[in-house]
C-alpha positions in Angstrom: 0.0 0.0 0.2 2.9 2.4 0.4 3.4 1.9 -3.0 0.2 3.0 -4.6 0.1 6.0 -1.8 3.7 7.0 -2.5 2.7 6.7 -6.6 -0.1 9.2 -5.2 1.9 11.6 -4.6 4.4 11.6 -7.3 1.8 12.0 -10.4 0.5 14.2 -7.8 3.7 16.4 -8.1 4.9 15.9 -11.3 1.4 16.4 -12.9 -0.2 20.1 -13.7 -2.4 21.6 -10.8 -5.5 22.0 -13.0 -5.6 18.7 -14.5 -7.7 16.0 -13.8 -6.2 12.3 -13.1 -8.4 9.6 -14.4 -6.4 5.7 -13.3 -7.3 3.3 -13.9 -6.4 0.5 -11.3 -7.3 -3.4 -11.0 -9.9 -4.4 -8.2 -7.0 -5.2 -6.5 -7.6 -5.2 -2.5 -4.6 -2.0 -1.7 -6.8 -0.2 -3.6 -9.4 0.2 -1.1 -8.0 0.4 1.8 -8.5 3.7 4.6 -5.1 5.2 4.1 -5.2 5.4 0.1 -9.6 6.0 0.6 -9.6 9.0 2.7 -5.7 10.1 0.9 -8.3 10.0 -2.1 -10.9 12.1 -0.1 -7.6 15.1 0.1 -7.6 14.4 -3.2 -10.5 15.4 -5.4 -8.4 16.1 -8.7 -7.6 11.9 -8.7 -10.9 10.1 -9.8 -9.8 5.5 -9.7 -11.8 4.0 -12.5 -12.1 -0.3 -11.4 -11.7 -2.5 -13.7 -14.3 -5.6 -13.7 -13.6 -7.9 -11.4 -14.1 -10.9 -14.4 -11.5 -9.1 -16.9 -9.0 -10.3 -16.1 
């Protein structure tokens, strides 16, 4: 999960603030941790999109 948070921080620093960010992720459980959810609430420009569970 630390890697996910570090990735979001890196993306946030390096992409222009006025752009919304749409991140396509798999259904892996680390994307649904409380810490990550709190971080995403503080970063409204991040939009998490998840692949369907049956897509693999």
